[in-house]
TIGUDO-338359 format. One record per residue (C-alpha): residue in three letters; x, y, z. Coordinates in Angstrom, 3 decimals, padded with zeros to 6 digits. Example, Ala and Ser with C-alpha at 12.3 -4.5 7.8 and 13.67 -1.06 7.14 Angstrom:
 type       xx       yy       zz
  ala  012.300 -004.500  007.800
  ser  013.670 -001.060  007.140
//
This chain:
 type       xx       yy       zz
  met  011.238  021.000 -016.586
  asp  011.370  022.137 -020.162
  ala  008.377  023.135 -022.309
  glu  008.185  019.708 -023.955
  glu  007.875  017.956 -020.583
  thr  005.154  020.277 -019.338
  gln  003.148  019.834 -022.519
  ser  003.508  016.039 -022.612
  arg  000.565  015.488 -020.276
  glu -002.480  017.471 -021.262
  ile -005.393  017.318 -018.860
  pro -008.764  017.862 -020.500
  thr -010.842  020.803 -019.369
  asp -013.920  018.592 -018.978
  tyr -012.624  016.651 -015.970
  val -015.852  014.774 -015.311
  ala -015.918  013.341 -018.834
  tyr -012.214  012.522 -018.573
  leu -012.671  010.727 -015.257
  asn -015.695  008.800 -016.462
  gln -014.085  007.438 -019.637
  arg -013.428  004.207 -017.781
  thr -016.584  002.249 -017.089
  ser -015.114 -000.483 -014.885
  pro -012.572 -000.560 -012.061
  glu -008.911 -000.801 -013.012
  asp -006.119 -002.474 -011.031
  val -002.942 -000.435 -010.599
  gln  000.275 -001.527 -008.911
  leu  002.882  000.850 -007.548
  glu  005.867 -000.045 -005.355
  gly  004.465 -003.536 -004.784
  val  001.049 -002.326 -003.623
  ser -002.072 -002.944 -005.691
  val -005.256 -000.895 -005.596
  glu -008.437 -001.002 -007.594
  ile -009.296  002.409 -009.039
  phe -012.969  003.129 -009.558
  pro -014.244  004.923 -012.648
  gly -014.302  008.629 -011.877
  val -011.007  008.566 -009.950
  phe -007.684  009.756 -011.367
  arg -004.956  007.178 -011.902
  pro -001.699  007.904 -010.053
  ala  000.189  010.603 -011.969
  thr  003.933  011.095 -012.378
  asp  004.234  012.867 -009.032
  ala  002.612  009.900 -007.253
  his  005.211  007.570 -008.775
  leu  007.995  009.839 -007.517
  leu  006.493  010.119 -004.025
  ala  005.865  006.372 -003.872
  ala  009.490  005.603 -004.697
  his  010.624  007.678 -001.693
  leu  007.800  007.032  000.769
  gly  008.809  003.505  001.825
  pro  012.490  004.335  002.433
  tyr  011.478  007.509  004.296
  leu  009.095  005.640  006.598
  arg  011.620  002.851  007.215
  ala  014.209  005.469  008.230
  ser  011.735  007.210  010.539
  glu  012.640  007.126  014.216
  ser  008.954  006.915  015.090
  lys  007.708  003.423  015.919
  ala  004.308  004.368  014.541
  pro  004.724  006.964  011.783
  ser  001.597  008.746  010.605
  val  000.753  010.347  007.282
  leu -001.764  012.847  005.963
  asp -002.582  012.135  002.311
  thr -004.449  015.113  000.870
  thr -005.994  014.864 -002.595
  ser -005.468  011.128 -002.215
  gly -007.345  010.058 -005.356
  ser -006.941  006.287 -005.569
  gly -005.399  006.181 -002.089
  ile -002.361  004.298 -003.312
  leu  000.106  006.479 -001.396
  ser -001.815  005.818  001.814
  ala -001.815  002.095  001.011
  ile  001.962  002.185  000.472
  ala  002.396  004.025  003.782
  ala  000.218  001.424  005.541
  ala  002.304 -001.373  004.003
  his  005.284  000.204  005.779
  gly  003.508  000.337  009.145
  ala  002.204  003.892  009.055
  thr -001.239  005.041  010.090
  gly -002.955  008.123  008.821
  ile -005.752  009.923  007.095
  ala -006.502  010.172  003.373
  leu -008.678  013.040  002.104
  asp -010.170  013.888 -001.271
  ile -012.861  016.271 -002.504
  asn -014.133  013.674 -004.995
  pro -016.736  011.446 -003.237
  thr -015.906  008.553 -005.588
  ala -012.246  008.777 -004.569
  val -013.259  008.710 -000.903
  glu -015.210  005.479 -001.543
  asn -012.217  004.088 -003.450
//
């Protein structure tokens, strides 16, 4: 990644204010799966889009009949939802209590 790419997405230092800018839930769709993201929860970032694009094919190619996933810092939970749509079970974790409710 060059300097321009790393500077293209600035994250504010006041995360709580940044997360609470939205005052109502927002629907987001990724890889055919929709989730409602509560105010106070980060939207899926670039890395989530990349992981989502590879998660379905990876799970379909899995030799396990019941693949399982561990989604740490799950935020909106969309990666877990995508995994579930492909037959996986698992656990999603986040330090943000609002994200856990999401």
